[in-house]
C-alpha positions as CSV (number, residue, x, y, z in Angstrom):
1,M,9.3,2.8,-9.3
2,T,7.6,4.9,-11.5
3,Y,4.3,3.4,-13.7
4,R,6.1,3.9,-16.7
5,A,9.0,1.5,-15.6
6,H,6.5,-1.0,-14.3
7,I,4.8,-1.0,-18.1
8,A,8.1,-1.8,-19.6
9,G,8.9,-4.3,-17.0
10,A,5.7,-6.1,-17.7
11,L,5.9,-5.7,-21.8
12,V,9.2,-7.5,-21.3
13,F,7.7,-10.2,-19.1
14,G,5.0,-10.6,-21.2
15,A,7.1,-11.1,-24.1
16,G,9.5,-14.0,-22.7
17,L,5.6,-15.3,-21.6
18,C,5.2,-15.4,-25.2
19,Y,7.9,-16.5,-26.3
20,L,8.6,-19.4,-23.7
21,E,5.2,-20.9,-24.9
22,E,5.7,-20.4,-28.7
23,R,8.3,-22.8,-28.0
24,A,6.0,-25.3,-26.7
25,G,3.7,-24.7,-30.1
26,I,0.8,-22.2,-28.3
27,A,-0.4,-19.6,-29.9
28,W,-1.1,-16.4,-28.5
29,N,-2.5,-13.4,-28.7
30,P,-0.2,-10.8,-28.4
31,I,-2.7,-7.6,-27.8
32,I,-3.7,-10.0,-24.8
33,V,-0.9,-10.7,-23.9
34,A,0.2,-6.6,-23.9
35,A,-2.7,-5.8,-22.2
36,G,-2.7,-8.4,-19.5
37,S,0.6,-8.0,-18.5
38,I,0.3,-4.0,-18.5
39,L,-2.7,-4.4,-16.6
40,G,-1.0,-6.4,-14.1
41,G,2.0,-4.6,-13.7
42,L,0.4,-1.5,-12.5
43,L,-2.1,-3.5,-10.4
44,P,-0.3,-4.0,-7.2
45,D,0.3,-0.2,-6.6
46,I,-3.4,-0.3,-5.8
47,D,-2.8,0.5,-2.4
48,I,-1.5,3.6,-3.4
49,P,-3.9,6.4,-3.8
50,R,-2.0,8.3,-6.0
51,S,-1.0,5.5,-8.7
52,F,-2.3,5.5,-12.0
53,I,-4.6,2.6,-11.1
54,G,-5.1,3.3,-7.4
55,S,-6.5,7.4,-8.7
56,R,-8.8,5.8,-11.0
57,V,-10.1,4.2,-8.4
58,K,-9.8,5.6,-5.2
59,W,-12.5,4.9,-2.9
60,L,-11.2,1.0,-3.6
61,S,-7.1,2.2,-3.5
62,K,-7.8,4.1,0.4
63,R,-9.6,1.2,1.7
64,I,-6.7,-1.0,0.9
65,H,-3.8,1.2,1.8
66,K,-5.4,1.9,5.3
67,R,-6.2,-1.7,6.0
68,F,-3.1,-3.0,4.9
69,G,-0.2,-0.6,4.2
70,H,2.2,-0.2,0.6
71,R,3.6,-3.6,-0.3
72,T,1.8,-6.3,1.8
73,L,-0.8,-7.8,0.6
74,T,-0.8,-6.4,-3.2
75,H,2.7,-7.7,-3.4
76,S,2.7,-10.6,-2.3
77,L,2.6,-14.4,-3.7
78,L,-1.4,-14.7,-2.6
79,F,-2.2,-11.6,-4.4
80,L,-0.1,-12.9,-7.9
81,A,-2.3,-16.3,-7.8
82,A,-5.7,-14.4,-7.0
83,M,-5.5,-12.2,-9.5
84,T,-3.9,-14.8,-12.2
85,M,-6.5,-17.3,-11.2
86,L,-9.3,-14.5,-11.4
87,F,-8.3,-12.9,-14.7
88,G,-7.8,-17.0,-15.9
89,M,-11.5,-17.1,-15.3
90,L,-12.0,-14.8,-18.1
91,D,-9.2,-16.3,-20.3
92,Y,-6.6,-18.4,-20.1
93,N,-4.3,-16.1,-21.7
94,L,-5.6,-13.0,-19.9
95,G,-4.8,-15.0,-16.7
96,L,-1.2,-16.2,-17.1
97,S,-0.5,-12.6,-18.9
98,V,-2.1,-10.8,-16.0
99,G,0.2,-13.3,-13.7
100,V,3.1,-12.2,-15.3
101,G,2.6,-8.6,-15.1
102,V,1.8,-9.1,-11.5
103,L,5.2,-11.0,-11.3
104,S,7.2,-8.0,-13.2
105,H,5.9,-5.5,-10.9
106,I,6.9,-7.6,-7.8
107,V,10.5,-8.4,-8.8
108,L,10.9,-4.7,-9.9
109,D,9.9,-3.8,-6.6
110,I,12.1,-6.4,-4.8
111,L,15.1,-4.8,-6.8
112,T,14.6,-1.0,-6.1
113,P,17.6,-0.1,-4.6
114,G,16.8,2.5,-1.2
115,A,12.9,0.2,-0.9
116,R,12.1,-1.4,2.1
117,G,11.2,-4.5,-0.2
118,V,7.8,-6.3,-0.1
119,A,6.3,-8.8,2.2
120,L,6.0,-11.5,-0.9
121,F,4.4,-14.0,1.8
122,Y,2.0,-11.7,3.2
123,P,-0.1,-12.7,5.7
124,V,1.4,-15.9,6.3
125,S,4.8,-13.6,7.1
126,K,5.1,-9.5,7.5
127,K,8.9,-10.2,7.0
128,R,10.0,-8.1,4.3
129,V,12.3,-9.6,1.1
130,Y,14.7,-7.3,-0.4
131,P,18.4,-8.1,-1.7
132,R,20.9,-7.3,0.9
133,I,23.8,-5.7,-0.5
134,R,27.1,-6.2,1.9
135,K,29.6,-3.3,1.8
136,R,32.9,-4.9,0.2
137,R,36.1,-4.8,2.9
138,R,39.3,-3.2,1.7
């Protein structure tokens, strides 16, 4: 999936976060939510040296890709929790926004047709999660 699609998905998830929290009476800074969601939406592809973020920190991206491969550690629930907590230590709203962005990226990659899925429970399990579409019998 392209980085533009991940940005769009992250913004949609971020808008959903704003809506849900507004209903609960929590005020959000839309700039923080948008920036955090976009960052979170792009961050899981740091495991690809040619990706939008990977190309900007190529030294780190190459190491992650060599050690873990694509759609494993950075597409797992562990990574989602770690990024949410890491950015949450800086700012609560930023942490939730980054977490929502990472979640949107993982969901979109699971639903990408023809892809091999993601190792959602990595490192506990390397089994990849993806929709199993069965052909209809006639």
